[in-house]
C-alpha positions as CSV (number, residue, x, y, z in Angstrom):
1,M,2.5,-132.3,-26.5
2,T,4.5,-136.2,-26.6
3,Y,0.6,-137.2,-28.2
4,T,1.2,-134.4,-31.2
5,S,4.2,-136.0,-32.4
6,K,3.5,-138.4,-35.5
7,D,7.4,-139.8,-34.3
8,Q,5.9,-141.6,-31.7
9,S,4.4,-145.0,-31.0
10,D,0.9,-145.8,-30.0
11,P,2.3,-147.1,-26.8
12,V,4.0,-143.7,-26.0
13,R,0.8,-141.9,-27.0
14,L,-1.2,-143.3,-24.8
15,A,0.9,-143.1,-21.7
16,S,0.9,-139.4,-22.6
17,L,-2.6,-139.3,-23.2
18,R,-3.0,-140.6,-19.8
19,C,-1.6,-138.2,-18.0
20,I,-3.0,-135.5,-19.5
21,V,-6.0,-136.7,-18.4
22,S,-4.9,-137.3,-15.4
23,L,-3.8,-133.8,-14.7
24,V,-6.8,-132.2,-16.4
25,D,-9.0,-134.2,-13.7
26,V,-7.0,-132.1,-11.0
27,C,-6.5,-128.7,-12.5
28,S,-9.4,-127.6,-15.5
29,D,-7.4,-124.8,-16.1
30,L,-5.9,-126.7,-18.1
31,I,-8.6,-127.5,-21.0
32,T,-8.2,-123.7,-21.8
33,Y,-4.6,-124.4,-23.0
34,I,-5.8,-127.6,-23.9
35,L,-8.6,-126.1,-26.2
36,N,-6.2,-124.1,-28.1
37,S,-3.4,-127.2,-28.3
38,R,-3.2,-129.2,-31.5
39,L,-4.6,-131.8,-29.5
40,P,-7.7,-131.9,-30.1
41,E,-7.3,-131.8,-33.9
42,V,-4.6,-134.9,-33.9
43,V,-7.7,-136.6,-32.0
44,A,-10.3,-135.8,-34.8
45,L,-7.7,-137.0,-37.7
46,Q,-7.9,-139.7,-35.3
47,F,-11.0,-140.7,-35.4
48,Q,-11.3,-140.4,-39.1
49,S,-9.7,-143.8,-39.9
50,L,-11.1,-145.7,-36.5
51,S,-10.9,-149.6,-37.1
52,I,-13.6,-151.8,-36.1
53,N,-12.8,-151.9,-32.7
54,L,-12.0,-148.9,-30.9
55,S,-8.3,-149.3,-28.8
56,E,-7.6,-148.2,-25.5
57,L,-5.8,-145.3,-26.8
58,D,-9.2,-144.6,-28.9
59,L,-11.0,-144.4,-25.8
60,T,-8.7,-143.1,-23.6
61,A,-8.8,-139.8,-26.4
62,L,-12.2,-139.6,-26.2
63,K,-12.6,-139.4,-22.4
64,L,-10.2,-136.4,-23.0
65,M,-12.3,-134.7,-25.1
66,T,-15.5,-135.4,-23.4
67,T,-14.6,-133.5,-20.6
68,I,-12.5,-130.8,-22.6
69,Y,-16.3,-130.3,-24.3
70,S,-18.2,-130.4,-20.9
71,T,-17.6,-126.7,-19.8
72,E,-18.9,-123.4,-20.8
73,E,-15.8,-122.3,-22.6
74,T,-16.2,-121.7,-26.3
75,P,-13.5,-124.0,-28.2
76,P,-11.8,-122.6,-31.3
77,L,-14.0,-122.2,-34.5
78,H,-12.4,-124.6,-36.2
79,H,-12.8,-127.4,-33.6
80,F,-16.1,-127.6,-35.2
81,E,-14.4,-128.0,-38.4
82,F,-12.4,-130.6,-38.1
83,F,-15.2,-132.7,-35.9
84,D,-17.2,-133.0,-38.8
85,T,-19.7,-135.1,-40.1
86,N,-17.6,-137.9,-41.1
87,V,-15.8,-137.9,-37.1
88,F,-19.2,-138.3,-35.8
89,M,-20.9,-140.9,-38.2
90,K,-17.5,-143.0,-37.2
91,L,-17.9,-143.0,-33.5
92,M,-21.4,-143.7,-33.7
93,S,-21.1,-146.6,-35.9
94,H,-19.2,-148.0,-32.4
95,M,-22.7,-147.3,-30.6
96,E,-23.2,-150.8,-29.5
97,Q,-19.6,-151.7,-27.9
98,Y,-19.2,-148.3,-26.4
99,P,-22.7,-146.7,-26.0
100,L,-22.1,-144.4,-23.1
101,E,-18.8,-143.2,-24.2
102,I,-19.8,-141.7,-27.3
103,M,-23.2,-141.0,-25.8
104,D,-21.5,-138.6,-23.3
105,F,-19.2,-137.2,-26.0
106,V,-22.4,-136.5,-28.4
107,V,-24.0,-134.8,-26.1
108,N,-21.3,-132.3,-24.5
109,F,-19.9,-131.6,-28.4
110,N,-23.7,-130.6,-29.2
111,G,-24.0,-128.7,-26.4
112,L,-21.4,-125.9,-27.4
113,L,-22.9,-125.5,-31.5
114,R,-24.7,-122.7,-31.8
115,E,-28.3,-122.0,-34.1
116,T,-25.6,-120.2,-36.4
117,Q,-23.7,-123.2,-36.8
118,Q,-24.0,-126.4,-39.1
119,N,-24.7,-128.9,-36.7
120,T,-22.5,-131.8,-37.8
121,I,-23.7,-134.6,-35.6
122,I,-27.8,-134.4,-36.8
123,A,-25.9,-134.3,-39.9
124,A,-24.1,-137.3,-39.4
125,L,-27.2,-138.7,-37.8
126,C,-29.6,-138.0,-40.7
127,E,-26.9,-139.7,-43.2
128,S,-26.5,-143.0,-41.1
129,P,-29.2,-142.9,-38.4
130,C,-28.5,-144.8,-35.0
131,P,-32.0,-146.0,-33.1
132,L,-29.5,-147.3,-30.4
133,L,-28.4,-143.2,-29.6
134,G,-32.5,-142.2,-29.6
135,Q,-33.0,-145.4,-27.1
136,L,-30.2,-144.7,-24.9
137,L,-30.9,-140.4,-25.2
138,V,-34.6,-141.3,-23.3
139,K,-32.7,-143.6,-20.7
140,V,-30.5,-140.9,-19.7
141,V,-32.6,-138.5,-19.9
142,N,-35.2,-140.0,-17.5
143,E,-32.7,-140.9,-15.0
144,Q,-30.6,-137.3,-15.3
145,T,-32.2,-134.4,-17.1
146,T,-29.5,-131.5,-18.4
147,E,-29.5,-128.6,-20.3
148,R,-27.3,-130.5,-22.9
149,R,-29.0,-133.4,-22.8
150,L,-32.2,-131.9,-23.7
151,K,-30.4,-129.9,-26.6
152,L,-29.6,-132.8,-28.1
153,L,-33.4,-134.0,-27.7
154,N,-34.5,-130.7,-29.3
155,D,-32.2,-130.9,-32.1
156,I,-33.7,-134.4,-33.1
157,I,-36.9,-133.7,-33.1
158,A,-36.8,-130.3,-34.2
159,Q,-36.3,-133.1,-37.6
160,D,-38.9,-134.1,-39.7
161,V,-38.0,-137.7,-40.3
162,L,-34.8,-137.9,-38.4
163,Y,-36.7,-138.3,-35.1
164,K,-39.1,-141.4,-36.7
165,Q,-36.1,-143.2,-37.5
166,L,-34.4,-143.0,-33.7
167,F,-37.3,-143.5,-32.1
168,Y,-40.3,-145.7,-31.7
169,S,-43.8,-144.5,-31.0
170,N,-43.6,-145.2,-27.2
171,D,-40.2,-143.7,-26.9
172,L,-42.1,-140.2,-27.8
173,N,-45.2,-141.2,-25.7
174,V,-42.7,-141.8,-22.3
175,L,-39.8,-138.6,-23.2
176,S,-43.6,-136.6,-22.6
177,N,-44.2,-137.7,-19.2
178,I,-40.4,-137.3,-18.4
179,L,-40.4,-133.5,-19.7
180,A,-43.6,-133.4,-18.0
181,R,-42.0,-134.0,-14.7
182,E,-39.2,-132.2,-15.0
183,L,-41.4,-129.1,-16.4
184,I,-43.0,-129.5,-12.5
185,N,-39.9,-130.5,-10.9
186,S,-36.8,-128.9,-12.0
187,E,-35.7,-126.0,-10.3
188,N,-33.6,-124.8,-13.3
189,K,-35.3,-122.2,-15.6
190,T,-33.2,-123.4,-19.0
191,I,-34.3,-127.1,-18.3
192,R,-38.0,-125.9,-17.9
193,S,-37.7,-123.8,-20.9
194,L,-36.3,-126.4,-22.8
195,C,-38.9,-129.1,-21.2
196,M,-41.9,-126.6,-22.4
197,G,-40.0,-126.7,-26.0
198,S,-39.9,-130.0,-26.3
199,I,-43.7,-130.7,-25.2
200,C,-44.7,-128.1,-27.6
201,R,-42.7,-129.9,-30.8
202,L,-43.6,-133.4,-29.3
203,A,-47.5,-132.5,-29.2
204,E,-46.9,-130.8,-33.0
205,I,-45.5,-134.2,-34.1
206,G,-49.0,-135.9,-32.4
207,Y,-47.3,-136.8,-29.1
208,C,-48.9,-135.4,-25.8
209,S,-50.7,-136.7,-22.7
210,E,-52.7,-135.2,-20.0
211,T,-49.9,-135.1,-17.7
212,A,-47.7,-133.0,-20.4
213,R,-51.0,-131.0,-20.3
214,E,-51.6,-130.0,-17.2
215,A,-47.5,-129.6,-16.4
216,V,-48.0,-126.5,-19.2
217,Q,-51.4,-125.3,-17.5
218,N,-49.4,-125.3,-14.2
219,S,-46.1,-124.1,-14.7
220,D,-44.2,-120.6,-13.7
221,F,-44.5,-119.3,-17.5
222,D,-45.7,-116.0,-19.1
223,D,-49.5,-116.4,-19.7
224,E,-48.6,-115.8,-23.8
225,L,-45.9,-118.8,-23.9
226,R,-48.1,-121.3,-22.0
227,S,-51.3,-120.0,-24.1
228,R,-49.9,-121.0,-27.1
229,T,-48.4,-124.1,-26.0
230,L,-51.7,-125.1,-24.3
231,D,-53.3,-124.4,-27.6
232,V,-50.8,-126.6,-29.8
233,I,-51.1,-129.6,-27.4
234,E,-55.1,-129.1,-27.4
235,K,-54.9,-129.2,-31.0
236,S,-52.9,-132.3,-30.8
237,M,-55.2,-134.3,-28.1
238,S,-58.2,-133.2,-30.3
239,S,-56.8,-134.8,-33.6
240,G,-55.7,-138.1,-31.6
C-alpha cells in the first residue's frame, strides 16, 4: 500500500487512504486484508505524534480504523500493543474538536478488548480523565444503545474512581433510567444482559431509580440473577 511508504508525501498518502476507505465501503472483505497488513501499525505510529489540530490525513485514517474495528473479526494480537495508552491519550485530547469521530473509534476498539487483556482505553482515561467522553457516552447510549457502547460504559463504571471523574451524579441517575428502558424494550438479549449488569453496578455505587427496580423485577432473566440484582438495588435505595 502506498500509504505505508515513508517515502510518499502527505498528499499522496491522503489520496491513497481515501481510495482504501472507498474500497472498504463497497467491499467489506478487504477488512481482513487490511487487518493483516502494516497499515494499522503505521496509523498507530501516526497517532503517536498528533499535533494540536488533526489533519485531513489523521481524520481519514481515523475513519478507516473505526470501520475496520467495527466488525466482529478479531485483529492480530499485536494491534493491541501498538494502539497503546499513549495513542488513546493523544486521541482523546482532541475530543472537543472531533467528539463523535473519536468516540466511535474508542467504542469500536474497546469492543474488541477481552477481560484477559489490558484495557489501554481505560488506562488512558485513568491517567488523563476526559469528562467530555463521559457526557457524550450518556448521549449516544440514550440515542442508540449498542453492545459496544454498553461495554465501554460497563468498563468505566467498574472502576472505583474513574466514573466520578467522567460523569456528573445527574448523568448516572439518567443512565439508570436509560438502562431500565432498554432492559424492558430491547429485543437483543446481550444488550439486556449488559443493561442488567450496569444497573447492578450503578446500584452498588448509589445510583438507582424506582424505574430501574421495576425493570429488573419484570425482566425475563433467571430468578437467581434477578433476585441478586434486586438485593443490591434494595440495599442501595434503603441506604439512600
